[in-house]
HTML snippet that shows the backbone in 3Dmol.js (N, CA, C, O; Angstrom):
<script src="https://3Dmol.org/build/3Dmol-min.js"></script>
<div id="view" style="width:600px;height:400px;position:relative"></div>
<script>
const pdb = `
ATOM      1  N   UNK A   1     -55.423  -3.220 -66.577  1.00  0.00           N
ATOM      2  CA  UNK A   1     -55.003  -2.786 -68.154  1.00  0.00           C
ATOM      3  C   UNK A   1     -54.214  -1.575 -68.669  1.00  0.00           C
ATOM      4  O   UNK A   1     -53.615  -1.425 -69.734  1.00  0.00           O
ATOM      5  N   UNK A   2     -54.402  -0.638 -67.475  1.00  0.00           N
ATOM      6  CA  UNK A   2     -53.767   0.344 -66.818  1.00  0.00           C
ATOM      7  C   UNK A   2     -52.498   0.238 -66.205  1.00  0.00           C
ATOM      8  O   UNK A   2     -51.833   1.265 -66.340  1.00  0.00           O
ATOM      9  N   UNK A   3     -51.876  -0.787 -65.496  1.00  0.00           N
ATOM     10  CA  UNK A   3     -50.932  -1.354 -64.941  1.00  0.00           C
ATOM     11  C   UNK A   3     -50.370  -1.888 -66.372  1.00  0.00           C
ATOM     12  O   UNK A   3     -49.350  -1.247 -66.625  1.00  0.00           O
ATOM     13  N   UNK A   4     -50.607  -2.652 -67.207  1.00  0.00           N
ATOM     14  CA  UNK A   4     -49.387  -3.679 -68.283  1.00  0.00           C
ATOM     15  C   UNK A   4     -48.995  -2.236 -69.283  1.00  0.00           C
ATOM     16  O   UNK A   4     -47.856  -2.068 -69.720  1.00  0.00           O
ATOM     17  N   UNK A   5     -50.394  -1.035 -69.606  1.00  0.00           N
ATOM     18  CA  UNK A   5     -50.014   0.087 -70.030  1.00  0.00           C
ATOM     19  C   UNK A   5     -48.934   0.433 -69.331  1.00  0.00           C
ATOM     20  O   UNK A   5     -48.029   0.478 -70.164  1.00  0.00           O
ATOM     21  N   UNK A   6     -48.376   0.782 -67.970  1.00  0.00           N
ATOM     22  CA  UNK A   6     -47.262   1.433 -67.399  1.00  0.00           C
ATOM     23  C   UNK A   6     -45.890   0.708 -67.852  1.00  0.00           C
ATOM     24  O   UNK A   6     -44.916   1.177 -68.441  1.00  0.00           O
ATOM     25  N   UNK A   7     -46.202  -0.878 -67.273  1.00  0.00           N
ATOM     26  CA  UNK A   7     -45.163  -1.396 -67.426  1.00  0.00           C
ATOM     27  C   UNK A   7     -44.454  -1.898 -68.815  1.00  0.00           C
ATOM     28  O   UNK A   7     -43.410  -2.546 -68.751  1.00  0.00           O
ATOM     29  N   UNK A   8     -44.973  -1.621 -69.897  1.00  0.00           N
ATOM     30  CA  UNK A   8     -45.035  -1.445 -70.980  1.00  0.00           C
ATOM     31  C   UNK A   8     -43.777   0.218 -71.590  1.00  0.00           C
ATOM     32  O   UNK A   8     -42.909   0.288 -72.461  1.00  0.00           O
ATOM     33  N   UNK A   9     -44.230   1.077 -70.762  1.00  0.00           N
ATOM     34  CA  UNK A   9     -44.281   1.709 -71.202  1.00  0.00           C
ATOM     35  C   UNK A   9     -42.432   2.045 -70.399  1.00  0.00           C
ATOM     36  O   UNK A   9     -41.412   2.497 -70.919  1.00  0.00           O
ATOM     37  N   UNK A  10     -42.696   1.610 -69.109  1.00  0.00           N
ATOM     38  CA  UNK A  10     -41.245   1.717 -68.087  1.00  0.00           C
ATOM     39  C   UNK A  10     -40.362   1.104 -69.059  1.00  0.00           C
ATOM     40  O   UNK A  10     -39.285   1.576 -69.421  1.00  0.00           O
ATOM     41  N   UNK A  11     -41.109  -0.442 -69.633  1.00  0.00           N
ATOM     42  CA  UNK A  11     -40.118  -1.482 -70.553  1.00  0.00           C
ATOM     43  C   UNK A  11     -39.683  -0.746 -71.562  1.00  0.00           C
ATOM     44  O   UNK A  11     -38.494  -0.893 -71.842  1.00  0.00           O
ATOM     45  N   UNK A  12     -40.521   0.272 -72.413  1.00  0.00           N
ATOM     46  CA  UNK A  12     -39.654   0.818 -73.238  1.00  0.00           C
ATOM     47  C   UNK A  12     -38.856   1.881 -73.054  1.00  0.00           C
ATOM     48  O   UNK A  12     -37.960   2.119 -73.864  1.00  0.00           O
ATOM     49  N   UNK A  13     -39.081   2.696 -71.917  1.00  0.00           N
ATOM     50  CA  UNK A  13     -37.663   3.476 -71.598  1.00  0.00           C
ATOM     51  C   UNK A  13     -36.484   2.667 -71.246  1.00  0.00           C
ATOM     52  O   UNK A  13     -35.337   2.671 -71.692  1.00  0.00           O
ATOM     53  N   UNK A  14     -36.893   2.175 -70.598  1.00  0.00           N
ATOM     54  CA  UNK A  14     -35.342   1.081 -70.248  1.00  0.00           C
ATOM     55  C   UNK A  14     -34.896   0.637 -71.504  1.00  0.00           C
ATOM     56  O   UNK A  14     -33.814   1.198 -71.679  1.00  0.00           O
ATOM     57  N   UNK A  15     -35.067   0.173 -72.136  1.00  0.00           N
ATOM     58  CA  UNK A  15     -34.798   0.027 -73.508  1.00  0.00           C
ATOM     59  C   UNK A  15     -33.870   0.660 -74.343  1.00  0.00           C
ATOM     60  O   UNK A  15     -32.893   0.303 -75.000  1.00  0.00           O
ATOM     61  N   UNK A  16     -34.584   1.918 -74.077  1.00  0.00           N
ATOM     62  CA  UNK A  16     -34.191   3.222 -74.824  1.00  0.00           C
ATOM     63  C   UNK A  16     -32.665   3.742 -74.584  1.00  0.00           C
ATOM     64  O   UNK A  16     -31.782   4.155 -75.335  1.00  0.00           O
ATOM     65  N   UNK A  17     -32.799   3.475 -72.853  1.00  0.00           N
ATOM     66  CA  UNK A  17     -31.579   4.127 -72.272  1.00  0.00           C
ATOM     67  C   UNK A  17     -30.469   3.105 -72.384  1.00  0.00           C
ATOM     68  O   UNK A  17     -29.419   3.643 -72.735  1.00  0.00           O
ATOM     69  N   UNK A  18     -30.361   1.702 -72.183  1.00  0.00           N
ATOM     70  CA  UNK A  18     -30.463   0.972 -72.752  1.00  0.00           C
ATOM     71  C   UNK A  18     -29.350   1.248 -74.233  1.00  0.00           C
ATOM     72  O   UNK A  18     -28.188   1.643 -74.323  1.00  0.00           O
ATOM     73  N   UNK A  19     -30.140   0.918 -75.012  1.00  0.00           N
ATOM     74  CA  UNK A  19     -29.473   1.267 -76.193  1.00  0.00           C
ATOM     75  C   UNK A  19     -29.187   2.291 -76.646  1.00  0.00           C
ATOM     76  O   UNK A  19     -28.899   2.308 -77.843  1.00  0.00           O
ATOM     77  N   UNK A  20     -29.146   3.849 -75.683  1.00  0.00           N
ATOM     78  CA  UNK A  20     -28.605   5.092 -76.406  1.00  0.00           C
ATOM     79  C   UNK A  20     -26.771   4.559 -75.632  1.00  0.00           C
ATOM     80  O   UNK A  20     -25.742   4.687 -76.296  1.00  0.00           O
ATOM     81  N   UNK A  21     -26.792   3.785 -73.634  1.00  0.00           N
ATOM     82  CA  UNK A  21     -26.024   3.623 -73.604  1.00  0.00           C
ATOM     83  C   UNK A  21     -24.853   3.028 -74.750  1.00  0.00           C
ATOM     84  O   UNK A  21     -23.848   3.617 -75.147  1.00  0.00           O
ATOM     85  N   UNK A  22     -25.239   1.962 -75.044  1.00  0.00           N
ATOM     86  CA  UNK A  22     -24.696   0.790 -75.843  1.00  0.00           C
ATOM     87  C   UNK A  22     -23.942   2.107 -77.016  1.00  0.00           C
ATOM     88  O   UNK A  22     -22.717   2.208 -77.095  1.00  0.00           O
ATOM     89  N   UNK A  23     -24.626   2.767 -77.614  1.00  0.00           N
ATOM     90  CA  UNK A  23     -24.566   3.510 -79.078  1.00  0.00           C
ATOM     91  C   UNK A  23     -23.041   4.827 -78.170  1.00  0.00           C
ATOM     92  O   UNK A  23     -21.846   5.020 -78.391  1.00  0.00           O
ATOM     93  N   UNK A  24     -23.974   5.334 -77.265  1.00  0.00           N
ATOM     94  CA  UNK A  24     -22.606   6.076 -76.600  1.00  0.00           C
ATOM     95  C   UNK A  24     -21.487   5.351 -76.112  1.00  0.00           C
ATOM     96  O   UNK A  24     -20.751   6.185 -75.586  1.00  0.00           O
ATOM     97  N   UNK A  25     -21.208   4.719 -76.061  1.00  0.00           N
ATOM     98  CA  UNK A  25     -20.366   3.124 -75.334  1.00  0.00           C
ATOM     99  C   UNK A  25     -19.260   3.068 -76.389  1.00  0.00           C
ATOM    100  O   UNK A  25     -18.059   3.322 -76.294  1.00  0.00           O
ATOM    101  N   UNK A  26     -20.294   2.509 -77.822  1.00  0.00           N
ATOM    102  CA  UNK A  26     -19.726   2.482 -79.231  1.00  0.00           C
ATOM    103  C   UNK A  26     -18.760   3.959 -79.605  1.00  0.00           C
ATOM    104  O   UNK A  26     -17.540   4.065 -79.481  1.00  0.00           O
ATOM    105  N   UNK A  27     -19.502   4.765 -79.977  1.00  0.00           N
ATOM    106  CA  UNK A  27     -19.402   5.816 -80.065  1.00  0.00           C
ATOM    107  C   UNK A  27     -17.438   6.641 -79.222  1.00  0.00           C
ATOM    108  O   UNK A  27     -16.409   7.057 -79.755  1.00  0.00           O
ATOM    109  N   UNK A  28     -17.767   6.524 -78.188  1.00  0.00           N
ATOM    110  CA  UNK A  28     -16.789   6.882 -77.459  1.00  0.00           C
ATOM    111  C   UNK A  28     -15.458   5.819 -77.766  1.00  0.00           C
ATOM    112  O   UNK A  28     -14.370   6.380 -77.896  1.00  0.00           O
ATOM    113  N   UNK A  29     -15.471   5.208 -77.816  1.00  0.00           N
ATOM    114  CA  UNK A  29     -14.061   4.429 -77.915  1.00  0.00           C
ATOM    115  C   UNK A  29     -13.494   5.229 -79.119  1.00  0.00           C
ATOM    116  O   UNK A  29     -12.786   6.229 -78.998  1.00  0.00           O
ATOM    117  N   UNK A  30     -13.681   4.964 -79.680  1.00  0.00           N
ATOM    118  CA  UNK A  30     -12.723   5.646 -80.948  1.00  0.00           C
ATOM    119  C   UNK A  30     -12.261   7.124 -80.944  1.00  0.00           C
ATOM    120  O   UNK A  30     -11.210   7.599 -81.375  1.00  0.00           O
ATOM    121  N   UNK A  31     -13.585   7.887 -80.196  1.00  0.00           N
ATOM    122  CA  UNK A  31     -13.035   9.068 -79.520  1.00  0.00           C
ATOM    123  C   UNK A  31     -11.636   9.026 -79.025  1.00  0.00           C
ATOM    124  O   UNK A  31     -10.681   9.555 -79.594  1.00  0.00           O
ATOM    125  N   UNK A  32     -11.593   8.326 -77.877  1.00  0.00           N
ATOM    126  CA  UNK A  32     -10.744   7.832 -76.884  1.00  0.00           C
ATOM    127  C   UNK A  32      -9.313   7.597 -78.250  1.00  0.00           C
ATOM    128  O   UNK A  32      -8.144   7.812 -77.931  1.00  0.00           O
ATOM    129  N   UNK A  33      -9.499   7.376 -78.959  1.00  0.00           N
ATOM    130  CA  UNK A  33      -8.452   6.366 -79.374  1.00  0.00           C
ATOM    131  C   UNK A  33      -7.663   7.703 -80.223  1.00  0.00           C
ATOM    132  O   UNK A  33      -6.499   8.102 -80.208  1.00  0.00           O
ATOM    133  N   UNK A  34      -8.813   8.132 -80.901  1.00  0.00           N
ATOM    134  CA  UNK A  34      -7.883   9.848 -81.382  1.00  0.00           C
ATOM    135  C   UNK A  34      -7.504  10.467 -80.483  1.00  0.00           C
ATOM    136  O   UNK A  34      -6.502  11.156 -80.675  1.00  0.00           O
ATOM    137  N   UNK A  35      -7.931  10.472 -79.590  1.00  0.00           N
ATOM    138  CA  UNK A  35      -7.303  11.582 -78.491  1.00  0.00           C
ATOM    139  C   UNK A  35      -6.159  11.246 -78.426  1.00  0.00           C
ATOM    140  O   UNK A  35      -5.295  11.887 -79.023  1.00  0.00           O
ATOM    141  N   UNK A  36      -5.805   9.925 -77.527  1.00  0.00           N
ATOM    142  CA  UNK A  36      -4.850   9.314 -77.194  1.00  0.00           C
ATOM    143  C   UNK A  36      -3.453   9.756 -78.921  1.00  0.00           C
ATOM    144  O   UNK A  36      -2.396  10.368 -79.072  1.00  0.00           O
ATOM    145  N   UNK A  37      -4.246   9.099 -79.630  1.00  0.00           N
ATOM    146  CA  UNK A  37      -2.777   9.476 -80.752  1.00  0.00           C
ATOM    147  C   UNK A  37      -2.688  10.952 -81.065  1.00  0.00           C
ATOM    148  O   UNK A  37      -1.568  11.394 -81.321  1.00  0.00           O
ATOM    149  N   UNK A  38      -3.810  11.841 -81.080  1.00  0.00           N
ATOM    150  CA  UNK A  38      -2.956  13.514 -80.604  1.00  0.00           C
ATOM    151  C   UNK A  38      -2.148  13.424 -80.306  1.00  0.00           C
ATOM    152  O   UNK A  38      -1.061  13.467 -80.882  1.00  0.00           O
ATOM    153  N   UNK A  39      -2.764  13.073 -78.021  1.00  0.00           N
ATOM    154  CA  UNK A  39      -1.899  13.358 -77.843  1.00  0.00           C
ATOM    155  C   UNK A  39      -0.043  12.578 -77.844  1.00  0.00           C
ATOM    156  O   UNK A  39       1.038  13.159 -77.930  1.00  0.00           O
ATOM    157  N   UNK A  40      -0.349  11.168 -77.718  1.00  0.00           N
ATOM    158  CA  UNK A  40       1.018  10.901 -78.401  1.00  0.00           C
ATOM    159  C   UNK A  40       1.331  11.678 -79.440  1.00  0.00           C
ATOM    160  O   UNK A  40       2.549  11.682 -79.259  1.00  0.00           O
ATOM    161  N   UNK A  41       1.167  12.371 -80.434  1.00  0.00           N
ATOM    162  CA  UNK A  41       1.852  12.800 -81.505  1.00  0.00           C
ATOM    163  C   UNK A  41       2.484  14.314 -80.862  1.00  0.00           C
ATOM    164  O   UNK A  41       3.558  14.640 -81.367  1.00  0.00           O
ATOM    165  N   UNK A  42       2.006  15.120 -79.959  1.00  0.00           N
ATOM    166  CA  UNK A  42       1.988  15.911 -79.606  1.00  0.00           C
ATOM    167  C   UNK A  42       3.559  16.010 -78.969  1.00  0.00           C
ATOM    168  O   UNK A  42       4.585  16.509 -79.432  1.00  0.00           O
ATOM    169  N   UNK A  43       3.304  15.375 -77.822  1.00  0.00           N
ATOM    170  CA  UNK A  43       4.334  14.554 -76.809  1.00  0.00           C
ATOM    171  C   UNK A  43       5.739  14.269 -77.500  1.00  0.00           C
ATOM    172  O   UNK A  43       6.782  14.853 -77.209  1.00  0.00           O
ATOM    173  N   UNK A  44       5.552  12.961 -78.767  1.00  0.00           N
ATOM    174  CA  UNK A  44       6.740  12.864 -79.924  1.00  0.00           C
ATOM    175  C   UNK A  44       7.130  13.934 -80.009  1.00  0.00           C
ATOM    176  O   UNK A  44       7.990  14.392 -79.257  1.00  0.00           O
ATOM    177  N   UNK A  45       6.255  14.942 -81.506  1.00  0.00           N
ATOM    178  CA  UNK A  45       6.722  15.967 -82.038  1.00  0.00           C
ATOM    179  C   UNK A  45       7.794  17.421 -80.675  1.00  0.00           C
ATOM    180  O   UNK A  45       8.734  18.192 -80.876  1.00  0.00           O
ATOM    181  N   UNK A  46       6.906  17.089 -79.389  1.00  0.00           N
ATOM    182  CA  UNK A  46       7.849  17.861 -78.412  1.00  0.00           C
ATOM    183  C   UNK A  46       9.512  16.943 -78.082  1.00  0.00           C
ATOM    184  O   UNK A  46      10.667  17.255 -78.374  1.00  0.00           O
ATOM    185  N   UNK A  47       9.110  16.099 -77.577  1.00  0.00           N
ATOM    186  CA  UNK A  47      10.179  15.170 -77.734  1.00  0.00           C
ATOM    187  C   UNK A  47      11.275  15.689 -78.204  1.00  0.00           C
ATOM    188  O   UNK A  47      12.171  16.350 -77.680  1.00  0.00           O
ATOM    189  N   UNK A  48      10.981  15.072 -79.906  1.00  0.00           N
ATOM    190  CA  UNK A  48      11.529  15.081 -80.947  1.00  0.00           C
ATOM    191  C   UNK A  48      12.800  16.443 -81.405  1.00  0.00           C
ATOM    192  O   UNK A  48      13.970  16.382 -81.783  1.00  0.00           O
ATOM    193  N   UNK A  49      11.640  17.845 -81.076  1.00  0.00           N
ATOM    194  CA  UNK A  49      12.157  19.081 -80.710  1.00  0.00           C
ATOM    195  C   UNK A  49      13.036  19.255 -80.086  1.00  0.00           C
ATOM    196  O   UNK A  49      14.002  19.825 -80.592  1.00  0.00           O
ATOM    197  N   UNK A  50      13.084  18.630 -78.047  1.00  0.00           N
ATOM    198  CA  UNK A  50      13.991  18.429 -77.191  1.00  0.00           C
ATOM    199  C   UNK A  50      15.062  17.771 -77.265  1.00  0.00           C
ATOM    200  O   UNK A  50      16.121  18.064 -76.711  1.00  0.00           O
ATOM    201  N   UNK A  51      14.791  16.589 -78.144  1.00  0.00           N
ATOM    202  CA  UNK A  51      16.316  15.932 -78.258  1.00  0.00           C
ATOM    203  C   UNK A  51      17.048  17.119 -79.498  1.00  0.00           C
ATOM    204  O   UNK A  51      18.094  17.742 -79.318  1.00  0.00           O
ATOM    205  N   UNK A  52      16.401  17.173 -80.407  1.00  0.00           N
ATOM    206  CA  UNK A  52      17.099  18.094 -81.197  1.00  0.00           C
ATOM    207  C   UNK A  52      18.475  19.739 -80.267  1.00  0.00           C
ATOM    208  O   UNK A  52      19.658  20.052 -80.133  1.00  0.00           O
ATOM    209  N   UNK A  53      17.039  20.184 -79.935  1.00  0.00           N
ATOM    210  CA  UNK A  53      17.700  21.293 -78.979  1.00  0.00           C
ATOM    211  C   UNK A  53      18.900  21.265 -77.726  1.00  0.00           C
ATOM    212  O   UNK A  53      19.961  21.884 -77.640  1.00  0.00           O
ATOM    213  N   UNK A  54      18.159  20.131 -76.670  1.00  0.00           N
ATOM    214  CA  UNK A  54      19.513  19.837 -75.856  1.00  0.00           C
ATOM    215  C   UNK A  54      20.220  18.917 -75.937  1.00  0.00           C
ATOM    216  O   UNK A  54      21.280  18.926 -75.312  1.00  0.00           O
ATOM    217  N   UNK A  55      19.834  17.761 -76.785  1.00  0.00           N
ATOM    218  CA  UNK A  55      20.693  17.276 -77.814  1.00  0.00           C
ATOM    219  C   UNK A  55      21.867  17.790 -78.737  1.00  0.00           C
ATOM    220  O   UNK A  55      23.007  17.453 -78.417  1.00  0.00           O
ATOM    221  N   UNK A  56      21.763  18.242 -79.378  1.00  0.00           N
ATOM    222  CA  UNK A  56      22.699  19.411 -80.060  1.00  0.00           C
ATOM    223  C   UNK A  56      23.851  19.798 -79.938  1.00  0.00           C
ATOM    224  O   UNK A  56      24.776  19.822 -80.750  1.00  0.00           O
ATOM    225  N   UNK A  57      23.756  20.237 -78.456  1.00  0.00           N
ATOM    226  CA  UNK A  57      24.650  20.284 -77.719  1.00  0.00           C
ATOM    227  C   UNK A  57      25.754  19.561 -76.935  1.00  0.00           C
ATOM    228  O   UNK A  57      26.714  20.147 -76.433  1.00  0.00           O
ATOM    229  N   UNK A  58      25.511  18.085 -76.866  1.00  0.00           N
ATOM    230  CA  UNK A  58      26.260  17.292 -77.191  1.00  0.00           C
ATOM    231  C   UNK A  58      26.229  16.489 -77.889  1.00  0.00           C
ATOM    232  O   UNK A  58      26.201  15.323 -77.496  1.00  0.00           O
ATOM    233  N   UNK A  59      26.222  16.874 -79.418  1.00  0.00           N
ATOM    234  CA  UNK A  59      26.595  15.954 -80.066  1.00  0.00           C
ATOM    235  C   UNK A  59      24.978  15.332 -80.864  1.00  0.00           C
ATOM    236  O   UNK A  59      24.867  15.307 -82.090  1.00  0.00           O
ATOM    237  N   UNK A  60      23.984  14.929 -80.039  1.00  0.00           N
ATOM    238  CA  UNK A  60      22.969  13.801 -80.337  1.00  0.00           C
ATOM    239  C   UNK A  60      21.500  14.856 -81.158  1.00  0.00           C
ATOM    240  O   UNK A  60      20.848  15.851 -80.839  1.00  0.00           O
ATOM    241  N   UNK A  61      21.532  14.226 -81.925  1.00  0.00           N
ATOM    242  CA  UNK A  61      20.780  14.764 -82.786  1.00  0.00           C
ATOM    243  C   UNK A  61      19.716  14.129 -83.291  1.00  0.00           C
ATOM    244  O   UNK A  61      20.271  13.035 -83.398  1.00  0.00           O
ATOM    245  N   UNK A  62      18.364  13.887 -83.786  1.00  0.00           N
ATOM    246  CA  UNK A  62      16.909  12.752 -84.576  1.00  0.00           C
ATOM    247  C   UNK A  62      16.763  13.738 -86.230  1.00  0.00           C
ATOM    248  O   UNK A  62      16.072  14.757 -86.226  1.00  0.00           O
ATOM    249  N   UNK A  63      17.399  13.337 -87.383  1.00  0.00           N
ATOM    250  CA  UNK A  63      16.438  14.009 -88.024  1.00  0.00           C
ATOM    251  C   UNK A  63      15.065  13.848 -87.953  1.00  0.00           C
ATOM    252  O   UNK A  63      14.507  12.892 -87.415  1.00  0.00           O
ATOM    253  N   UNK A  64      14.261  15.228 -88.752  1.00  0.00           N
ATOM    254  CA  UNK A  64      12.834  15.123 -88.534  1.00  0.00           C
ATOM    255  C   UNK A  64      12.439  15.115 -89.786  1.00  0.00           C
ATOM    256  O   UNK A  64      12.172  16.171 -90.359  1.00  0.00           O
ATOM    257  N   UNK A  65      12.320  13.612 -90.545  1.00  0.00           N
ATOM    258  CA  UNK A  65      11.788  13.611 -91.526  1.00  0.00           C
ATOM    259  C   UNK A  65      10.031  12.370 -91.280  1.00  0.00           C
ATOM    260  O   UNK A  65       9.902  11.963 -90.126  1.00  0.00           O
ATOM    261  N   UNK A  66       9.511  12.154 -91.755  1.00  0.00           N
ATOM    262  CA  UNK A  66       7.824  11.807 -91.844  1.00  0.00           C
ATOM    263  C   UNK A  66       8.445   9.860 -91.401  1.00  0.00           C
ATOM    264  O   UNK A  66       7.586   9.307 -90.715  1.00  0.00           O
ATOM    265  N   UNK A  67       9.157   9.328 -91.574  1.00  0.00           N
ATOM    266  CA  UNK A  67       9.001   8.260 -91.344  1.00  0.00           C
ATOM    267  C   UNK A  67       9.084   7.985 -89.710  1.00  0.00           C
ATOM    268  O   UNK A  67       8.583   7.069 -89.058  1.00  0.00           O
ATOM    269  N   UNK A  68      10.114   9.408 -89.171  1.00  0.00           N
ATOM    270  CA  UNK A  68      10.295   9.411 -88.147  1.00  0.00           C
ATOM    271  C   UNK A  68       9.712  10.092 -87.210  1.00  0.00           C
ATOM    272  O   UNK A  68       9.969   9.849 -86.031  1.00  0.00           O
ATOM    273  N   UNK A  69       8.554  11.364 -87.684  1.00  0.00           N
ATOM    274  CA  UNK A  69       8.040  11.833 -86.779  1.00  0.00           C
ATOM    275  C   UNK A  69       6.369  11.208 -87.176  1.00  0.00           C
ATOM    276  O   UNK A  69       5.340  11.883 -87.159  1.00  0.00           O
ATOM    277  N   UNK A  70       6.470   9.999 -87.458  1.00  0.00           N
ATOM    278  CA  UNK A  70       5.178   8.922 -87.237  1.00  0.00           C
ATOM    279  C   UNK A  70       5.575   8.120 -85.950  1.00  0.00           C
ATOM    280  O   UNK A  70       4.909   8.151 -84.915  1.00  0.00           O
ATOM    281  N   UNK A  71       6.804   7.349 -86.131  1.00  0.00           N
ATOM    282  CA  UNK A  71       7.336   6.859 -85.109  1.00  0.00           C
ATOM    283  C   UNK A  71       7.264   7.321 -84.046  1.00  0.00           C
ATOM    284  O   UNK A  71       7.313   6.706 -82.980  1.00  0.00           O
ATOM    285  N   UNK A  72       7.127   8.577 -84.225  1.00  0.00           N
ATOM    286  CA  UNK A  72       7.552   9.365 -82.735  1.00  0.00           C
ATOM    287  C   UNK A  72       6.535   9.816 -82.450  1.00  0.00           C
ATOM    288  O   UNK A  72       6.383   9.879 -81.230  1.00  0.00           O
ATOM    289  N   UNK A  73       5.022  10.492 -83.529  1.00  0.00           N
ATOM    290  CA  UNK A  73       3.758  10.280 -83.039  1.00  0.00           C
ATOM    291  C   UNK A  73       2.481   9.298 -82.437  1.00  0.00           C
ATOM    292  O   UNK A  73       1.560   9.523 -81.652  1.00  0.00           O
ATOM    293  N   UNK A  74       3.029   7.774 -83.424  1.00  0.00           N
ATOM    294  CA  UNK A  74       2.559   6.714 -83.044  1.00  0.00           C
ATOM    295  C   UNK A  74       2.523   6.293 -81.285  1.00  0.00           C
ATOM    296  O   UNK A  74       1.650   6.043 -80.455  1.00  0.00           O
ATOM    297  N   UNK A  75       4.162   6.400 -81.317  1.00  0.00           N
ATOM    298  CA  UNK A  75       4.645   5.827 -80.302  1.00  0.00           C
ATOM    299  C   UNK A  75       5.104   7.079 -78.785  1.00  0.00           C
ATOM    300  O   UNK A  75       5.558   6.575 -77.757  1.00  0.00           O
ATOM    301  N   UNK A  76       4.946   8.324 -78.856  1.00  0.00           N
ATOM    302  CA  UNK A  76       5.193   8.545 -78.291  1.00  0.00           C
ATOM    303  C   UNK A  76       6.781   9.025 -77.593  1.00  0.00           C
ATOM    304  O   UNK A  76       7.710   9.454 -78.277  1.00  0.00           O
ATOM    305  N   UNK A  77       6.814   8.873 -76.374  1.00  0.00           N
ATOM    306  CA  UNK A  77       8.552   9.074 -76.028  1.00  0.00           C
ATOM    307  C   UNK A  77       9.330   7.906 -75.670  1.00  0.00           C
ATOM    308  O   UNK A  77      10.466   7.918 -75.195  1.00  0.00           O
ATOM    309  N   UNK A  78       8.115   6.192 -76.131  1.00  0.00           N
ATOM    310  CA  UNK A  78       9.083   5.516 -76.104  1.00  0.00           C
ATOM    311  C   UNK A  78       9.422   5.328 -77.562  1.00  0.00           C
ATOM    312  O   UNK A  78      10.409   4.598 -77.652  1.00  0.00           O
ATOM    313  N   UNK A  79       8.987   5.700 -78.684  1.00  0.00           N
ATOM    314  CA  UNK A  79       9.484   6.251 -80.262  1.00  0.00           C
ATOM    315  C   UNK A  79      10.052   6.639 -80.369  1.00  0.00           C
ATOM    316  O   UNK A  79      10.778   6.229 -81.274  1.00  0.00           O
ATOM    317  N   UNK A  80      10.507   7.930 -79.625  1.00  0.00           N
ATOM    318  CA  UNK A  80      11.713   8.811 -79.339  1.00  0.00           C
ATOM    319  C   UNK A  80      12.627   8.190 -78.914  1.00  0.00           C
ATOM    320  O   UNK A  80      13.243   7.848 -79.924  1.00  0.00           O
ATOM    321  N   UNK A  81      13.103   7.834 -78.111  1.00  0.00           N
ATOM    322  CA  UNK A  81      13.893   6.055 -77.387  1.00  0.00           C
ATOM    323  C   UNK A  81      13.990   5.127 -78.236  1.00  0.00           C
ATOM    324  O   UNK A  81      14.953   4.366 -78.144  1.00  0.00           O
ATOM    325  N   UNK A  82      12.936   4.929 -79.375  1.00  0.00           N
ATOM    326  CA  UNK A  82      13.531   3.703 -79.871  1.00  0.00           C
ATOM    327  C   UNK A  82      14.234   4.520 -80.939  1.00  0.00           C
ATOM    328  O   UNK A  82      15.156   3.821 -81.360  1.00  0.00           O
ATOM    329  N   UNK A  83      14.209   5.706 -81.572  1.00  0.00           N
ATOM    330  CA  UNK A  83      14.631   6.299 -82.794  1.00  0.00           C
ATOM    331  C   UNK A  83      16.431   6.359 -81.984  1.00  0.00           C
ATOM    332  O   UNK A  83      17.304   5.632 -82.457  1.00  0.00           O
ATOM    333  N   UNK A  84      16.638   6.980 -81.187  1.00  0.00           N
ATOM    334  CA  UNK A  84      17.755   7.550 -80.744  1.00  0.00           C
ATOM    335  C   UNK A  84      18.409   5.826 -80.528  1.00  0.00           C
ATOM    336  O   UNK A  84      19.574   5.831 -80.928  1.00  0.00           O
ATOM    337  N   UNK A  85      18.046   4.586 -80.088  1.00  0.00           N
ATOM    338  CA  UNK A  85      18.348   3.703 -79.823  1.00  0.00           C
ATOM    339  C   UNK A  85      18.536   3.033 -81.069  1.00  0.00           C
ATOM    340  O   UNK A  85      19.361   2.121 -81.066  1.00  0.00           O
ATOM    341  N   UNK A  86      17.883   3.322 -82.241  1.00  0.00           N
ATOM    342  CA  UNK A  86      18.350   2.985 -84.203  1.00  0.00           C
ATOM    343  C   UNK A  86      19.248   3.751 -84.128  1.00  0.00           C
ATOM    344  O   UNK A  86      20.350   3.246 -83.913  1.00  0.00           O
ATOM    345  N   UNK A  87      19.180   5.041 -84.251  1.00  0.00           N
ATOM    346  CA  UNK A  87      19.955   5.515 -84.466  1.00  0.00           C
ATOM    347  C   UNK A  87      21.955   5.102 -84.149  1.00  0.00           C
ATOM    348  O   UNK A  87      22.836   5.383 -84.961  1.00  0.00           O
ATOM    349  N   UNK A  88      22.153   4.511 -82.990  1.00  0.00           N
ATOM    350  CA  UNK A  88      23.455   3.966 -82.290  1.00  0.00           C
ATOM    351  C   UNK A  88      23.241   2.648 -82.663  1.00  0.00           C
ATOM    352  O   UNK A  88      24.061   1.926 -82.097  1.00  0.00           O
ATOM    353  N   UNK A  89      22.579   2.113 -83.287  1.00  0.00           N
ATOM    354  CA  UNK A  89      23.102   0.656 -83.700  1.00  0.00           C
ATOM    355  C   UNK A  89      23.035   0.993 -84.882  1.00  0.00           C
ATOM    356  O   UNK A  89      24.000   0.563 -85.514  1.00  0.00           O
ATOM    357  N   UNK A  90      22.167   1.707 -85.615  1.00  0.00           N
ATOM    358  CA  UNK A  90      22.457   1.449 -87.130  1.00  0.00           C
ATOM    359  C   UNK A  90      23.524   2.671 -87.651  1.00  0.00           C
ATOM    360  O   UNK A  90      23.912   2.694 -88.819  1.00  0.00           O
TER     361      UNK A  90
END
`;
const viewer = $3Dmol.createViewer("view");
viewer.addModel(pdb, "pdb");
viewer.setStyle({}, {cartoon: {color: "spectrum"}});
viewer.zoomTo();
viewer.render();
</script>
């Protein structure tokens, strides 16, 4: 009887640890996504500013409006390159 009681406690702890791991993993995924979006937004905004500062010397500028800011924010550096390519195509 004593051995069965200890086994049930060990199983309860193991189940609790597994459940805690699963809940932590589920909550961690959105945090990683939010951090990635914030990082891309910062890098994209810095690239827009850099392109306008340095590119202004050569006549290459990107108008900063909400749509361009969203593209640069979600995609980061590839978004700024996309905006430059689209500007010269259109």
